[in-house]
C-alpha positions as CSV (number, residue, x, y, z in Angstrom):
1,X,-17.4,-107.4,28.5
2,X,-13.7,-108.5,28.4
3,X,-11.7,-107.4,25.3
4,X,-10.6,-110.6,23.3
5,X,-6.9,-111.4,23.1
6,X,-5.0,-110.7,19.8
7,X,-1.6,-112.2,18.9
8,X,1.0,-109.8,17.7
9,X,3.4,-112.7,16.5
10,X,2.9,-116.4,16.3
11,X,6.4,-117.5,16.1
12,X,9.4,-117.5,18.4
13,X,12.2,-115.1,16.5
14,X,15.6,-116.5,17.1
15,X,19.3,-116.0,15.6
16,X,20.0,-118.7,13.1
17,X,23.0,-121.2,13.6
18,X,25.1,-119.5,10.9
19,X,24.3,-116.0,12.4
20,X,25.4,-117.2,15.8
21,X,28.7,-118.8,14.3
22,X,29.5,-115.9,12.4
23,X,28.9,-113.7,15.7
24,X,31.3,-116.1,17.6
25,X,34.2,-115.4,14.8
26,X,33.3,-111.6,14.9
27,X,33.8,-111.5,18.7
28,X,37.3,-112.4,18.5
29,X,38.1,-109.0,17.1
30,X,35.6,-106.9,18.5
31,X,35.7,-104.8,21.8
32,X,34.6,-106.4,25.0
33,X,32.2,-103.1,24.9
34,X,31.4,-100.8,21.9
35,X,31.6,-97.0,22.5
36,X,28.8,-94.7,20.9
37,X,28.7,-91.2,21.9
38,X,25.7,-89.9,23.3
39,X,25.5,-87.3,20.6
40,X,24.6,-90.0,18.0
41,X,21.4,-90.9,19.9
42,X,20.3,-87.5,21.2
43,X,20.4,-83.8,20.4
44,X,20.5,-80.8,23.0
45,X,17.8,-79.0,21.7
46,X,15.1,-78.7,18.8
47,X,17.5,-76.1,17.2
48,X,20.1,-78.9,16.7
49,X,20.0,-81.2,13.5
50,X,18.1,-84.4,14.1
51,X,20.4,-86.7,15.6
52,X,22.1,-89.5,13.5
53,X,20.4,-92.4,15.1
54,X,17.0,-91.0,13.7
55,X,18.4,-90.0,10.5
56,X,19.8,-93.5,9.6
57,X,16.3,-95.0,10.4
58,X,14.4,-92.3,8.3
59,X,13.0,-93.0,5.0
60,X,14.9,-96.3,4.9
61,X,12.7,-99.0,5.7
62,X,14.3,-102.1,6.1
63,X,17.4,-100.4,4.9
64,X,17.4,-97.9,7.6
65,X,17.8,-100.9,10.3
66,X,20.9,-102.4,8.1
67,X,22.4,-99.1,8.2
68,X,22.1,-98.9,11.8
69,X,23.2,-102.5,12.4
70,X,26.1,-102.1,10.3
71,X,27.7,-98.9,11.7
72,X,27.1,-100.0,15.2
73,X,29.1,-103.0,14.2
74,X,31.8,-101.0,12.8
75,X,32.1,-99.1,15.9
76,X,32.4,-102.5,17.8
77,X,35.2,-104.0,15.7
78,X,37.4,-100.7,16.8
79,X,39.8,-102.2,18.9
80,X,42.3,-99.3,19.1
81,X,41.7,-95.6,19.8
82,X,42.2,-94.7,16.1
83,X,39.6,-96.1,13.5
84,X,41.3,-99.0,11.6
85,X,40.3,-99.9,7.9
86,X,38.0,-103.1,7.8
87,X,38.0,-105.6,4.9
88,X,35.0,-107.9,5.6
89,X,32.9,-109.6,2.9
90,X,29.4,-108.2,2.6
91,X,28.2,-111.7,2.7
92,X,29.6,-112.4,6.2
93,X,27.7,-109.2,7.7
94,X,24.6,-110.4,5.7
95,X,25.1,-113.6,7.8
96,X,25.7,-111.9,10.8
97,X,22.5,-109.7,10.7
98,X,20.6,-113.0,9.3
99,X,19.3,-111.3,6.3
100,X,17.6,-113.5,3.5
101,X,20.0,-115.2,0.8
102,X,23.1,-113.4,2.6
103,X,25.5,-114.0,-0.5
104,X,23.2,-112.6,-3.0
105,X,20.4,-110.3,-1.8
106,X,21.7,-109.8,1.5
107,X,25.1,-109.0,0.2
108,X,23.3,-106.3,-1.9
109,X,21.7,-104.9,1.1
110,X,24.9,-104.5,2.8
111,X,26.4,-102.6,-0.3
112,X,23.5,-100.2,-0.3
113,X,23.8,-99.6,3.4
114,X,27.6,-98.9,2.9
115,X,26.9,-96.5,-0.1
116,X,24.2,-94.4,2.3
117,X,26.8,-94.3,5.1
118,X,29.5,-93.0,2.7
119,X,27.4,-90.6,1.3
120,X,26.2,-89.2,4.6
121,X,29.8,-89.1,5.9
122,X,29.6,-91.9,8.7
123,X,32.3,-94.2,6.7
124,X,34.9,-93.8,4.1
125,X,35.3,-96.3,1.4
126,X,38.3,-97.6,-0.8
127,X,37.4,-99.8,-3.5
128,X,40.1,-102.1,-4.5
129,X,39.5,-105.7,-5.9
130,X,36.6,-107.5,-4.8
131,X,36.0,-106.2,-1.4
132,X,35.8,-102.5,-0.2
133,X,38.1,-101.2,2.6
134,X,36.0,-99.5,5.2
135,X,37.1,-96.7,7.6
136,X,34.6,-95.4,10.2
137,X,34.2,-91.8,10.8
138,X,32.7,-89.8,13.6
139,X,29.4,-90.6,14.8
140,X,28.2,-86.9,14.1
141,X,28.4,-87.5,10.3
142,X,30.6,-84.4,10.0
143,X,33.0,-86.6,8.0
144,X,35.8,-86.2,10.5
145,X,38.0,-88.9,11.7
146,X,36.7,-91.4,14.3
147,X,38.6,-91.3,17.6
148,X,37.5,-93.4,20.5
149,X,35.3,-91.2,22.9
150,X,37.5,-91.9,26.0
151,X,40.8,-91.3,24.4
152,X,39.6,-88.2,22.6
153,X,38.0,-86.8,26.1
154,X,41.5,-87.7,27.4
155,X,43.4,-85.8,25.0
156,X,41.1,-82.5,25.1
157,X,41.7,-82.2,28.7
158,X,45.2,-82.7,28.6
159,X,45.1,-79.8,25.9
160,X,43.6,-77.6,28.5
161,X,39.9,-77.5,26.9
162,X,38.6,-76.7,30.3
163,X,37.4,-80.3,30.6
164,X,34.6,-79.9,27.8
165,X,35.5,-83.2,26.1
166,X,34.1,-85.1,29.1
167,X,30.8,-83.6,28.0
168,X,31.2,-83.9,24.2
169,X,32.5,-87.4,24.3
170,X,30.2,-88.8,26.6
171,X,29.5,-92.2,25.6
172,X,27.4,-95.4,26.2
173,X,28.6,-98.8,26.1
174,X,27.1,-101.8,24.5
175,X,28.2,-105.3,25.6
176,X,29.9,-107.6,23.0
177,X,27.0,-110.2,23.8
178,X,24.8,-107.8,22.2
179,X,26.7,-109.3,18.9
180,X,27.9,-112.7,19.9
181,X,24.3,-113.8,21.5
182,X,22.3,-112.9,18.2
183,X,20.6,-109.7,19.6
184,X,22.0,-107.5,16.8
185,X,20.1,-110.1,14.5
186,X,16.8,-110.4,16.0
187,X,16.1,-107.1,16.8
188,X,14.6,-104.5,14.4
189,X,15.5,-100.9,14.0
190,X,13.1,-99.8,16.2
191,X,14.2,-102.1,19.3
192,X,17.9,-101.1,18.7
193,X,16.9,-97.5,18.5
194,X,15.1,-97.9,21.7
195,X,17.6,-100.0,23.4
196,X,20.1,-97.1,22.6
197,X,17.8,-94.5,23.9
198,X,17.5,-96.5,27.3
199,X,21.2,-97.1,27.5
200,X,21.7,-93.3,27.3
201,X,19.2,-92.9,30.1
202,X,20.3,-95.4,32.5
203,X,23.7,-94.1,32.6
204,X,25.1,-97.8,32.8
205,X,23.1,-98.7,35.9
206,X,21.0,-102.0,35.6
207,X,17.4,-102.0,36.9
208,X,17.2,-98.2,37.2
209,X,13.7,-96.8,36.6
210,X,13.8,-95.0,33.3
211,X,11.2,-92.5,32.0
212,X,10.5,-89.5,29.7
213,X,7.6,-87.6,28.5
214,X,6.7,-88.0,24.8
215,X,7.7,-84.2,24.3
216,X,11.1,-85.0,25.6
217,X,11.5,-88.0,23.5
218,X,10.5,-86.2,20.5
219,X,12.7,-83.3,21.2
220,X,15.8,-84.9,22.3
221,X,15.7,-88.4,20.1
222,X,13.5,-87.1,17.1
223,X,12.1,-90.7,16.8
224,X,8.5,-91.3,15.6
225,X,5.9,-92.3,17.9
226,X,5.5,-95.5,16.1
227,X,9.2,-96.2,16.2
228,X,9.2,-95.7,20.1
229,X,6.0,-97.7,20.6
230,X,7.3,-100.7,18.2
231,X,10.9,-100.5,20.0
232,X,9.7,-100.5,23.4
233,X,7.2,-103.7,22.6
234,X,9.9,-105.6,21.2
235,X,12.3,-105.0,23.7
236,X,9.7,-106.1,26.4
237,X,9.2,-109.3,24.1
238,X,13.1,-109.9,24.1
239,X,13.1,-109.8,27.8
240,X,15.4,-106.8,27.7
241,X,13.0,-104.3,29.5
242,X,10.0,-104.3,31.9
243,X,7.4,-101.8,31.9
244,X,5.5,-100.8,34.8
245,X,2.7,-98.2,35.6
246,X,4.0,-95.8,38.4
247,X,2.4,-92.5,39.6
248,X,4.3,-89.4,39.2
249,X,2.7,-87.1,42.2
250,X,2.1,-90.0,44.6
251,X,3.7,-87.6,47.5
252,X,1.6,-84.6,46.5
253,X,-0.9,-84.3,49.3
254,X,-3.0,-81.7,47.5
255,X,-3.5,-83.6,44.3
256,X,-6.7,-84.5,43.0
257,X,-6.0,-87.6,41.4
258,X,-2.8,-90.0,41.0
259,X,-1.1,-89.2,37.4
260,X,0.3,-92.2,36.0
261,X,3.3,-92.9,33.6
262,X,4.9,-96.0,32.3
263,X,8.4,-96.5,33.9
264,X,11.1,-98.9,31.9
265,X,13.7,-101.0,33.7
266,X,16.6,-102.1,31.5
267,X,18.0,-105.8,32.1
268,X,21.2,-106.0,30.9
269,X,21.9,-109.4,32.2
270,X,19.6,-110.8,29.6
271,X,22.1,-110.0,26.7
272,X,24.4,-112.7,28.1
273,X,21.6,-115.4,26.9
274,X,21.0,-116.3,23.5
275,X,18.7,-113.6,21.9
276,X,14.8,-114.6,21.3
277,X,11.6,-112.4,20.7
278,X,8.7,-114.3,22.2
279,X,5.2,-114.2,20.7
280,X,3.3,-111.6,22.4
281,X,-0.7,-111.9,23.3
282,X,-1.6,-108.2,23.6
283,X,-4.8,-106.8,24.7
284,X,-6.3,-104.0,22.6
285,X,-5.7,-100.8,24.5
286,X,-8.5,-98.8,25.7
287,X,-9.3,-95.5,23.5
288,X,-8.3,-93.2,26.4
289,X,-4.7,-94.7,26.4
290,X,-4.1,-94.7,22.7
291,X,-2.5,-91.0,22.9
292,X,0.2,-92.2,24.7
293,X,3.5,-93.7,22.7
294,X,4.6,-96.0,25.3
295,X,6.9,-93.9,26.9
296,X,4.4,-92.1,29.2
297,X,1.0,-91.8,29.3
298,X,-1.3,-89.9,31.8
């Protein structure tokens, strides 16, 4: 008997007109493409600390996603190679992210996110008058000054550091349409996290097949199974990825059976359109498939 369909969401999620107007205004001062070091998203081995991306989301509930959105937005507004002070109303940030009651409750959520980012050495704050002056710090959270990764790598190479800067400062790029078309406001922390993970994987190549095992995802990104699964489903509903089942060992002549995995295709052109997350109709997964996390099942 066929399993019944169950709606995961009954309403279309889209940015408000106010959020889009604020994004258009912000776009006049933002980079064409924000630069984010790979080390913000992933770690080299299990012995390394949890990556900053996972740290921002952990134990924060909805506060975690505000921290992430705010920090990425600070990076987007860095037009120069050295960090510049930003003086932007908390209510403006809350409007950009489509937070409820942006001038009151939303503004307080921005203030809470700033306090966490300051405490964890991702920004420095200078409190003057009614607004905070924010200076973004290194993505590593070690409190060092932020320098654009491309400029930092070039400088280290010129100083004769054997080209190590090209590895240490390797970075992904987020198009400004991620903000100006409202994707920053409609995606949750999980959706943004998995978007960054897939950007890290695709190396700037659109439509490239992306996959990694749950074990690799845990060791490199330290994101929970729930975050990975929720984020991937959300990106699919937003039209930013397509997921297909593909065999791992299709050319193995002696294999007893095909070993299947989920392969993801990232659609960066979708960022040029106004963001929306469409209601999904999901069928309950069969029990044998529930051990997967949406990245790979076998």
